[in-house]
C-alpha positions as CSV (number, residue, x, y, z in Angstrom):
1,M,-78.4,-91.3,-109.0
2,K,-81.5,-90.1,-110.8
3,F,-82.5,-86.5,-110.8
4,S,-85.9,-85.2,-111.7
5,I,-86.5,-82.2,-114.0
6,L,-87.7,-80.3,-110.9
7,T,-84.4,-81.0,-109.0
8,T,-82.4,-79.9,-112.0
9,L,-84.3,-76.7,-112.4
10,A,-84.0,-76.0,-108.6
11,A,-80.3,-76.5,-108.8
12,A,-80.0,-74.2,-111.8
13,F,-82.0,-71.5,-110.0
14,V,-79.9,-71.7,-106.9
15,T,-76.7,-71.5,-109.0
16,A,-78.0,-68.5,-110.9
17,V,-79.2,-66.7,-107.8
18,S,-76.0,-67.3,-105.8
19,A,-73.9,-66.0,-108.8
20,S,-76.0,-62.8,-109.2
21,P,-74.3,-59.7,-107.8
22,I,-75.9,-58.2,-104.7
23,P,-77.1,-54.7,-105.4
24,N,-75.3,-51.9,-103.7
25,L,-77.8,-50.6,-101.2
26,E,-77.2,-47.0,-100.2
27,A,-77.6,-46.0,-96.6
28,R,-81.0,-44.6,-96.0
29,D,-81.6,-41.5,-94.0
30,V,-84.3,-41.1,-91.3
31,Y,-85.2,-37.5,-91.0
32,A,-87.9,-36.7,-88.4
33,P,-87.8,-32.9,-87.8
34,P,-89.3,-31.8,-84.5
35,I,-92.6,-29.9,-84.8
36,T,-92.3,-26.5,-83.1
37,Y,-95.9,-25.4,-83.6
38,P,-98.5,-26.3,-82.4
39,T,-97.0,-26.5,-78.9
40,A,-98.4,-28.4,-75.9
41,G,-101.7,-27.0,-74.6
42,V,-102.5,-24.7,-77.6
43,T,-106.2,-24.4,-78.4
44,W,-107.3,-24.2,-82.1
45,T,-110.8,-23.5,-83.2
46,S,-112.5,-25.2,-86.2
47,G,-112.2,-23.1,-89.3
48,E,-109.1,-21.1,-88.2
49,T,-106.0,-21.1,-90.4
50,H,-102.7,-21.9,-88.7
51,T,-99.1,-22.3,-89.8
52,V,-97.6,-25.6,-88.6
53,T,-93.9,-25.3,-88.2
54,W,-90.9,-27.7,-87.7
55,D,-87.2,-27.3,-87.2
56,T,-85.2,-28.1,-90.3
57,S,-81.8,-26.9,-88.9
58,N,-80.4,-30.4,-88.7
59,A,-81.6,-31.8,-92.1
60,P,-79.3,-34.4,-93.8
61,T,-77.8,-33.5,-97.1
62,Q,-79.9,-36.0,-98.9
63,I,-83.5,-36.8,-98.0
64,T,-85.0,-40.0,-99.4
65,N,-88.5,-38.7,-99.5
66,P,-88.7,-34.9,-99.3
67,I,-92.5,-34.6,-100.1
68,G,-94.4,-33.9,-96.9
69,R,-97.9,-34.5,-95.6
70,I,-99.6,-33.5,-92.3
71,Y,-102.3,-35.8,-90.8
72,L,-104.5,-35.2,-87.8
73,R,-104.5,-37.7,-85.0
74,K,-107.0,-37.9,-82.1
75,G,-106.1,-40.1,-79.2
76,D,-104.9,-43.4,-80.5
77,Y,-106.4,-42.9,-83.9
78,T,-104.9,-41.3,-87.0
79,T,-107.8,-39.8,-88.9
80,P,-108.0,-39.9,-92.7
81,L,-107.8,-36.1,-92.8
82,I,-104.8,-34.9,-94.7
83,L,-104.4,-31.2,-93.6
84,A,-101.5,-30.4,-96.0
85,S,-99.7,-32.3,-98.7
86,N,-97.2,-32.0,-101.5
87,F,-94.8,-29.6,-99.8
88,S,-91.1,-30.0,-99.3
89,I,-90.2,-31.3,-95.8
90,L,-87.4,-28.7,-96.0
91,D,-89.9,-25.8,-96.1
92,G,-90.2,-25.8,-92.3
93,S,-93.8,-24.8,-92.4
94,A,-97.2,-25.5,-94.0
95,Q,-100.5,-23.6,-93.7
96,I,-103.6,-25.6,-92.7
97,T,-107.2,-25.0,-91.9
98,V,-108.5,-26.5,-88.7
99,P,-111.2,-29.0,-89.7
100,N,-114.7,-29.3,-88.2
101,V,-114.0,-32.3,-86.0
102,V,-115.2,-33.7,-82.6
103,E,-114.0,-31.3,-79.9
104,G,-111.2,-32.6,-77.7
105,S,-107.9,-32.0,-75.9
106,D,-106.1,-35.1,-77.3
107,Y,-105.2,-34.0,-80.8
108,V,-101.7,-34.4,-82.4
109,L,-100.4,-33.6,-85.8
110,V,-98.3,-36.2,-87.7
111,L,-95.7,-34.8,-90.1
112,F,-94.7,-37.3,-92.8
113,G,-91.9,-36.9,-95.2
114,D,-88.8,-39.0,-95.0
115,S,-90.0,-40.2,-91.6
116,G,-92.9,-39.3,-89.3
117,N,-92.9,-37.0,-86.3
118,W,-95.7,-36.0,-83.9
119,S,-96.5,-32.6,-82.4
120,P,-97.3,-32.2,-78.7
121,T,-100.9,-32.7,-77.7
122,F,-103.3,-29.8,-78.3
123,T,-107.0,-28.9,-78.2
124,I,-109.5,-28.3,-81.0
125,T,-112.8,-26.5,-80.1
126,G,-115.5,-24.7,-82.0
127,S,-117.3,-27.4,-83.8
128,G,-120.0,-28.0,-81.3
129,V,-119.5,-31.7,-81.8
130,A,-118.7,-33.7,-78.7
131,Y,-118.5,-37.4,-77.9
């Protein structure tokens, strides 16, 4: 039986890969702390400063990605606005300034760290910009 160089190389690769040890993958945590402020129905005004809060009481002992970011979402669209970043997800709060955006009652904050979590829906007013 004749083997080509390609067949020989493929067989050698399969042998090497199957003989390689499988890395020990550690269990990954998924930590999505519930946002406690803003609450449903709250109204914020553009330019105001607010402290966004979340519950860290059930945090795991090890968090894969403890660096947090807060994004603003309107309706079905996550805006490119990062309201806060580079804080520890274990801080439980971050101060933000309400941006000058289209007024609406369908805003949500998205808290990213190890995993993402959304706030309840709230309203932003005061920009004078409407759809």
